[in-house]
C-alpha angles and dihedrals in degrees: 000000000000112000141208116183099218137127109186121214120041110263139188122220093264094059102036094109093050092048092052089057098045111020120147107230113221096025115121113262098197128072091236119124117234111281093037103088136084110234119213133182117195126187125192127224122253114135114232087004085081082097088078098061088036089062094045094047091050088055092050094048091049089055090050089051090053088056102038109017138273094290093066114122130183092243088064091063108037123074088202135017115195128187140167125208107327086006088057090054091050089049090056092048091053098042107032114097120245126211090281093052092251126109114300092231134029110221091249090062096057095083091049088058091055095042093050099041106026096087090054095044090050106025109193107241128200118250121244144122093282092051091046092052092046090052089059095051106038142012115292091241128032093220094219096126093046092049094049092045093051093047093050092046098047100029113176095343111137129202092259091056097067118122092234131015116286132195119196121175123213133166124235109218093193094055094031092225139103117269114203120200115201139161087238093061094037092061094055103025113055092192089062093049094096129164107278088228091059090050093050093048089050099047089050096052097107112187113259091011107061133013123262116257129230127192141148134229128198140204109220092196095058102020091234122142134197130202122212124200103189145178136176114318087219091085087070108019115009086162104047097190097110092040089057094047091048092051091050093046091048090053093050092048093047098046106013090203117174089195091057098048130007094226135069121239091252091058102058091140087089095079117126106203134185113188120185125193130203095224132267141207098236094123094050101073092233101180141010131215088244090059096043093048089069096048124108128191095291096051092048089054099041128016125156093334093313131101101222099188092049093044092048099053093043093049091046091052094049097045096043091052090049092052092046093049094045092052092045093052091046091052089052091050090238101101090134088068092066119076118180118182115192141146118216098181103081118135138164121011095347089062093061123088097220111039096117099169118137091245095051094045090052089051091052090053088050091052090054090050092049091049088060090057097044123095124272110260137186131216116252103224092207099053102021089230127120126246128192119255107231113239094003098118129222131320087253089056089051091052092049088055091045090052090054091052092048091049093049090047093053095044091051091052093047090049092050092049091048091052091048091049091050091050091051090049092052091050090050091052092050091051 
């Protein structure tokens, strides 16, 4: 069942049951007036399964264009876009400036990138003894095409150059700790202002699939340098929702700038968050303890076309973050401001991160389209499974409502800025 963790209208404890039966998806859950919320887009990792969020984001941007014109782009509406692994690459596509100063990619172009380049990023190799031995001694793919493609696409763009704030998790194998790259840090910490291409290559370096990535940054003012030894951020935060919210909260606490965000640190319940998954197999009953108890190193790394140990920690990361975020928003009485869209029913080739055949990629696009039609669901914090919200409509309905909120939020901010600019102009004339 595809899932969207969303509740609709704001509710108190005494009317939770009634709201579940008759919520209006897409209506704001908080009491905040438009222009008073922090908008966040979060995209999970998942390799070639990036076609799923690509499909959903194209739908959302199309709804924004219906409201505000054909030039509307997602970067115009989100204060922060966060992504891990393939989600980090999508983040860069949406937020990096093109030659015209506008986003490098429209959302509708994301899937074309995967369809055109997926077979060369993940070339489908024949099985055999030689291939099996190679898989035990080096990454499954050399990553050369992906690296060159990313470098050509992003050029000299650095993290601080993005059109909206970005947050991209990686993991440093030398330090054995997560390393988060963000526009917030890049603007104040030169050694974190890396080339966006290096960050994207790093966050995509899934263990056993693609090689780790090493690069250095420098601070011209001090002469200091820093070396990064990075792999896929999915080992720490495959779902970067909470990482993004933490980065934003840290920025608000440190600087407390009204001009940066319209809320104070103590009022973080005013987030408006869209979190999009790349699908998982959690409803399929993939393995049993009896099976796993007989596995050695090889079977944990490769089993019937899957990589169980990699799949397990990435799924655990994504689902735990979803549960944490859902509970947090509920505790703040703003659960309608958190929309999670995910599908937990993947199986077979579509559940892998590297099956980039034409047939499988078409199926992944189809899964994204079907997720738009499926009913809005909410995570059950006891079981970790998703249940439909009666009367809440489809995921597509939820995104239409979300688009209206984003549009109202942006228009309110533009109106406020215009009024402030007019006031300054009047003062200048009087002086």
